[in-house]
N, C-alpha and C positions, 0 to 999 in steps of 0.2 A: 289615533282610536277610529274606528268606523262606527258612525252610528246607526242603528238598525232603523229600516224603514219599514211604515206601515205596508201591508200588502192586502189586498179587496179578494173578496169573491162575491161577483154580481147572481143573485138569481135567477129563476127564469123570467121573473116580471122585467128585467133590464136586457136590452138588446146586447148580444154578443160583438156588436160593432164598438160598441162603447168600451169593452174591455181593451180591444184592439187602439181605440184611441188613446186612451190612458197607457198603454203600455208605449206608444211613440213617445211620451214625453218622460218614457224612463222608469214608469211604476209598474211592480209586479201586481198584474190584474188577470184573475181567471174568470169565466163565466159557466153557467151550468151547462149549455150546450157542447162548451168546449171540453169539460172534463166527464162528460157523459152521465150527467145526473137529471138527463130532463123530465123523467117521470117519477124522481125522488121524492120522498115526502119531506116535510119542512124539517123534521127533525136528522134525518140523513144529510140535509145541505147544512145545517149546522155543525153536525158532526164532523163533516169533510172540512169545513172552513175552521174548525179547532184544530182538527188534525195536521192541519198546512198552516197554522197560526195565522190565518187571515180573519180580517173583518167581514161580518156578511153585510151584503149591502140589499134591501127590499123596500118594496111598498107594501107589503102582508104584515101591517102593523099588528093587527089583533093575534092572529096565530103566534109569531114570534116574540110579544110580550108574554105570551103564557110559556113558551118553551123556555124563556129566558129565565121567568122565576122558577119553572121548576130545575133548571140547572142550579141556581143560586140554593136551592133548596136541599139538594142532594150535593152540594160541595163539587160539583162539576164546572169547569172552567172553559170559557171560551174567548176568542180574541175580538169581541165587540160584535155589537150589531149598529147598524147606521140605517136608521128608518128615514122613507122619505114619502112624502105624498107623490101622486105621480103627477108627472112634468116631462116636457118635452126633453129630448136626448142631450141638445145642447143646454139646458138649464141644470142637468143633472152633472153632466160631463164639468160644467163651470165650478159647481159646488165640491163636486168631488176633488177636484183640482186644489181647489182652498183648502179642504179637507188633509188631502194629502201631504201639503206643504205646510200643515198647521200642527197635526200631532203624530205623536210617535207611537207605537205600537201599546205600550205601557198606558199611554193615555185612554186606551179603548179597551183594555183586557176586564172582561166580564162587564162592561158597562153597556146602556144603550145611549146613542146619540141620534140627536135629528138633524139629516142633511141642512134643513132650513135654517139654521144656525149659523150655516158657511154662505148666506146670499153674498 
């Protein structure tokens, strides 16, 4: 029996190099620029992530907390929001690796988690 692994999408606030680095560890990670969503609004970013069953990683707390609330109110599902304070790429990578090695997709479905939990 194979265990489903968490998949991530990094919004435009995070470097596409970070996605490539996480893929080197064997994780399924995309970035906004790689999937040609660079100018897309936040709702489109989350809709893309949801359609791909990916948790979205962002520094944009205020907007995505509101979008999450709207999703819940309307009964729409997403595969998780991972919010972070702005940190160096090295710090974010270390924390994301801890998160990816700790959580399963169902742990994040329709949830918001703070990356700072994974120091």
